[in-house]
C-alpha positions in Angstrom: 0.0 0.0 0.0 1.4 3.4 -1.0 1.3 6.4 1.2 -0.4 9.4 -0.1 0.6 12.7 1.1 -1.6 15.8 1.1 0.2 18.7 -0.3 0.8 21.8 1.8 -1.0 23.9 -0.8 -4.1 21.8 -0.2 -3.9 22.2 3.5 -3.4 26.0 3.2 -6.4 26.3 0.9 -8.5 24.2 3.2 -7.6 26.4 6.2 -8.2 29.6 4.3 -11.6 28.3 3.2 -12.5 27.3 6.8 -11.6 30.7 8.1 -13.6 32.4 5.3 -16.6 30.2 6.1 -16.4 30.8 9.8 -16.2 34.6 9.1 -19.2 34.4 6.8 -21.3 32.5 9.4 -20.3 34.9 12.2 -21.2 37.9 10.0 -24.6 36.3 9.2 -25.3 36.3 12.9 -24.3 40.0 13.3 -20.9 39.3 14.8 -18.0 41.1 13.2 -15.0 38.8 13.9 -12.6 41.1 12.1 -11.6 44.4 13.6 -11.9 46.2 10.2 -14.7 48.3 8.8 -16.3 47.5 5.4 -14.6 50.6 4.1 -11.1 49.5 5.3 -11.6 46.1 3.7 -12.8 47.6 0.4 -9.8 50.0 0.4 -7.3 47.2 1.1 -8.9 45.0 -1.6 -8.8 47.7 -4.3 -5.2 48.6 -3.3 -4.1 45.0 -3.7 -5.9 44.7 -7.1 -4.3 47.9 -8.3 -0.8 46.9 -7.1 -1.1 43.5 -8.8 -2.3 45.0 -12.1 0.5 47.6 -12.0 3.2 45.0 -11.4 1.7 42.7 -14.1 1.5 45.6 -16.7 5.1 46.6 -15.8 6.5 43.1 -16.0 4.9 42.2 -19.4 6.4 43.5 -22.6 3.8 46.1 -23.8 4.8 46.9 -27.4 2.8 49.8 -28.6 4.7 51.4 -31.5 4.8 49.7 -34.9 8.5 49.2 -34.6 8.3 47.4 -31.3 5.5 45.2 -32.5 7.6 44.2 -35.6 10.6 43.6 -33.3 8.4 41.2 -31.2 7.3 39.3 -34.3 10.9 39.0 -35.4 12.0 37.8 -32.0 9.1 35.2 -32.0 10.3 33.9 -35.4 13.9 33.6 -34.1 12.7 31.7 -31.1 10.6 29.3 -33.2 13.6 28.6 -35.5 15.8 27.3 -32.7 
């Protein structure tokens, strides 16, 4: 019989889901388990989304000019020929 090991990612996702469910149940009963206002949570969420979008846009190659687009196509052809 082989041993199966649960990955740590699965354990983390399960714990996070459990915390989210507990938070939702407490909120349904009018208990605010987190010491944050709705506005603070919204502000933090939008800040995180904005930061991730900014980092993603910065990291990716965003060719806008016709010369840059043509250079990208030539680079792709060179990579495909190797």
